[in-house]
C-alpha positions, 0 to 999 in steps of 0.5 A: 413206588417210592412212597409206599417203601416209606411206610414199612416199619419195624416193630416187635412182631419182626423180632417174633419171625427172626426168633421162629424162622431161626429156631426152625431152621436151627432144628432142621440142622442135620435132621435126616431127609426122608423119602418124602423129601419134597414134602418136607420142602413144601412144609419149610416153604409153608412155615416160611410163607406164614412168617412172611405173612405176618411181616406184611401184615404188620410191618408193610403199608398195611399196616400204615393204611389200617389206620386210615382205611377200616377196610384194610385193617380188616385185611390185616385181621384176615391175614393173622387169623386165617392166613399165617396161622394154618400156614405155620402149622402146615410146616409142622413147626413144633418137633423142629422147633423143639429140637433147637433147644438144649436137651435139658430145657426139653426134658424139664420143659416137656415134663412141666407142660404135660404134668405141672398144675400151672399149665393145666389151663393150657392144656385145657384151652388146647382141647377143640371146644375150649380152643374155638371158644377162646378163638371166636371170643377173642375175635369178637371182643376185640371188634366191640367199639370200645376195644377197638378204638382202645387198640386205635389209640394206644399202641401197647393195646394194638399190639396185644390185639395182634398178637392174640389174633395170631396166637388164638389163631394158631390155637384154632386152626391146630385142630384143623392142619393137626400138626402136633403135639395135639394129638386127639384129631377130630373126626372128618364130620366134626372137623368140618362142623368146626371150620364152618363154625369158626367161618360164621363167626366172621360172618356175625361181624361181617353182617353187622358191619354191612347192615350198620346204618351209623359208623361203629367206630369213632376213629374212623368217623372222626378222620377228615379224609380217606385215601381214595376219598370214599366215606366212612360207610363205605369204608365200613361196608367194605370192611364188611365185605372182606371180612364175609368174602376174602375172609371166608376163602381159607375156611372154604378151602379146608372144608373142601379138603376135609370132605375130599379127605373123607370121600377118598377114604370112605372105603377104608377101614378106618374110615369115620373115625379120625380125619387125616392131617391137613 
């Protein structure tokens, strides 16, 4: 137990967690409780859980062992890509965090985001198609051996990789959870396809890791010893298994929820148009 607790760390991710949590809490001060008090509590719990997942992924012993075991590194990536983002978005964070800012900042910031030319790329990437492409390419490019090894050799590159995983994860899952301010919703069929497409991207990497005949990443191949005494190839295959099975769980759950919502509204007048928010 003492050895495990010795491997906790503190970095910039913790600063983000504290800042985001503080803004969320401050935005909720004085907020009138609706009749759905229980639902609001669940949203707050979901948001807090998402922040906790970031800390577990980046500051717990998972981060320490990710340099020694490839499969643990894949667990870290799964947490940042598919667990923390949807949990945070289920907390409906944007309205509350926005309220924590001074009114003058909100007015100016809102106009800038909505109308400024330099924010046009942000508005474009926030659309479902571009969001899917950015999420998928970011995920795949970071797992190219040269980029992956660079991230392991330089801490600032590693930090940038983790930040991009998380923020592109928010971008992707915002079209599944639908927390706002993104207003255009995918209908149930497109939403299900969108989710399945994201899962298949993960499968591409998983298959490559499992069928590879040689180690793909020099960092892990160069290790003289790995915890548990496993070989580099077993470690790589375990990493592929992690991406294939645990890495698919959130996608499968999301698809089941979307289909369940579609079946529930099948006979309603609005059926077939926009799927409700998860």
